[in-house]
C-alpha positions in Angstrom: 0.0 0.0 0.0 2.7 2.5 1.0 5.5 1.7 -1.4 3.3 0.6 -4.3 0.6 3.2 -4.2 1.3 6.2 -2.0 5.0 6.7 -2.7 4.7 6.9 -6.5 1.9 9.5 -6.1 3.8 11.5 -3.5 7.0 11.6 -5.5 5.1 13.4 -8.3 4.4 16.2 -5.7 7.9 16.3 -4.1 10.9 14.9 -5.9 13.1 15.0 -2.8 11.2 12.4 -0.8 13.3 9.3 0.1 12.9 6.4 -2.2 12.5 2.7 -1.4 15.6 1.8 -3.3 17.6 4.0 -1.0 16.2 2.4 2.1 18.8 0.4 4.0 16.2 -1.9 5.5 15.3 -3.2 2.0 17.5 -6.3 1.7 18.2 -6.8 5.3 18.0 -10.2 6.9 15.7 -12.1 6.7 14.8 -10.6 3.3 18.4 -10.8 2.0 18.1 -14.7 2.0 15.0 -14.4 -0.2 16.7 -12.4 -3.0 16.8 -8.8 -3.9 13.6 -7.2 -2.6 14.5 -3.8 -4.1 12.7 -5.1 -7.3 9.5 -4.5 -5.3 10.3 -0.8 -4.9 8.0 1.3 -7.1 10.8 3.3 -8.6 12.2 0.1 -10.1 9.1 -0.2 -12.4 8.0 3.4 -12.9 9.2 6.3 -14.9 11.9 8.3 -13.1 9.7 11.3 -12.3 12.2 12.5 -9.7 14.7 13.1 -12.4 12.4 15.9 -13.8 11.5 14.0 -17.0 8.0 15.5 -16.9 9.0 18.9 -15.7 9.0 20.3 -12.1 7.1 18.6 -9.3 3.4 19.2 -9.2 2.3 22.1 -7.0 -1.4 22.3 -7.9 -2.7 20.0 -5.1 -2.4 19.2 -1.4 -2.1 15.8 0.2 -3.1 15.2 3.8 -1.4 12.0 4.9 -1.0 9.5 7.6 1.4 6.6 7.7 -0.6 3.6 6.6 1.2 1.5 9.2 -0.6 3.6 11.9 -4.0 2.8 10.5 -5.3 0.3 7.9 -2.1 -1.5 7.2 -1.9 -3.7 10.3 1.5 -5.3 11.0 0.1 -8.8 10.9 -1.9 -8.3 7.6 0.1 -11.0 5.8 -0.3 -13.6 8.6 -3.9 -14.6 8.0 -5.2 -12.1 10.7 -8.6 -11.9 9.1 -9.5 -15.3 10.7 -7.8 -14.7 14.0 -10.1 -14.9 17.0 -10.5 -11.7 19.1 -10.5 -13.7 22.3 -8.0 -16.5 21.5 -5.1 -16.8 24.0 -2.6 -18.1 21.5 -0.8 -16.8 18.5 -1.3 -18.7 15.2 1.3 -21.2 14.2 4.2 -19.7 12.3 4.4 -21.1 8.8 7.8 -22.8 8.1 7.5 -21.5 4.5 7.2 -17.8 5.6 9.1 -17.4 8.8 10.3 -13.9 7.7 6.7 -12.6 8.0 7.1 -12.8 11.8 10.5 -11.2 11.9 10.9 -8.0 13.9 14.0 -6.5 12.2 14.1 -2.8 11.2 11.8 -2.3 8.2 9.8 -5.5 8.7 6.0 -5.3 9.2 6.2 -6.7 12.7 9.0 -4.3 13.8 8.2 -3.1 17.3 5.1 -5.3 17.7 4.8 -7.0 21.0 1.5 -8.8 21.2 1.6 -12.4 22.6 -1.9 -13.6 21.7 -4.5 -13.0 19.1 -6.6 -11.2 21.7 -3.6 -9.1 22.7 -3.0 -8.1 19.0 -6.7 -7.2 18.7 -6.8 -5.1 21.9 -3.4 -3.4 21.4 -3.3 -2.7 17.7 -6.8 -3.0 16.1 -9.3 -1.6 18.6 -7.3 1.6 19.5 -6.8 2.5 15.9 -10.4 2.0 15.0 -11.8 4.1 17.9 -9.1 6.8 17.8 -10.7 10.3 17.5 -9.1 12.7 15.1 -9.3 16.4 15.3 -9.6 19.0 12.7 -9.1 17.9 9.1 -7.2 14.8 9.8 -8.2 11.5 8.2 -9.3 8.6 10.5 -6.6 6.2 11.4 -8.6 3.2 10.2 -11.4 3.9 7.7 -10.7 0.6 6.0 -8.6 -2.4 6.7 -5.9 -3.7 4.3 -6.2 -7.5 4.2 -2.9 -8.2 2.4 -3.5 -11.0 0.0 -6.5 -12.3 2.0 -5.0 -15.7 1.4 -7.0 -17.3 4.2 -10.4 -15.9 3.2 -10.2 -16.7 -0.5 -10.2 -20.5 0.2 -13.1 -20.5 2.6 -16.8 -20.8 1.8 -19.4 -18.3 3.0 -20.5 -20.6 5.8 -17.0 -21.3 6.9 -16.2 -17.6 7.3 -19.5 -16.7 9.0 -19.6 -19.7 11.3 -16.8 -18.1 13.3 -18.3 -14.8 14.5 -15.4 -13.9 16.8 -12.9 -13.5 14.0 -11.2 -10.2 13.2 -13.0 -10.2 9.9 -16.5 -10.7 11.3 -15.9 -8.0 13.9 -14.8 -5.5 11.2 -18.0 -6.3 9.2 -20.1 -5.7 12.3 -18.3 -2.4 13.0 -19.1 -1.4 9.4 -22.8 -1.9 10.1 -23.4 -5.3 8.6 -25.9 -7.5 10.5 -24.2 -10.9 10.3 -27.3 -12.7 11.5 -29.5 -11.2 8.8 -26.8 -11.9 6.2 -26.6 -15.6 7.3 -30.4 -15.8 7.0 -30.3 -14.4 3.5 -27.6 -16.9 2.6 -29.7 -19.8 3.8 -32.6 -18.6 1.6 -30.4 -18.8 -1.5 
């Protein structure tokens, strides 16, 4: 979300912003053992706007920003969090195929995260962001939730998803105003 969407847009407004390719944390362990991650930097695939190829940086607009890691981009988005239970006293099993997703080195999504259970992650990182009150013209911290690849949800049926009402996903739908009971009744009618 940040590197692939926001940074390319922002660099059109300010050519002096730091670039992903210049970030020392890109390529640090454990990522280094998985190849060169700088290829995922947006500037490796986009025109080099910061070189002035299209003229000076744009100055005809304003951008009000927040770091997506403080809001919708939760640190555990790539860990199947959507099906985590808001009251579970364990953390999910770490996948042997993706141990780097749990890493807490500088620049990693879990850097500085210290929740010990699914419930702890929910109470420390999700609930406070959702209910944070913003003043003035600031955007809400969490007006949507980025689900990463949604790799857990896309392989589940409707009934499998909604038979577990205490998941992060079901709670987010409830906060959004969806009546899960009515939804389940409509699904049964189909």
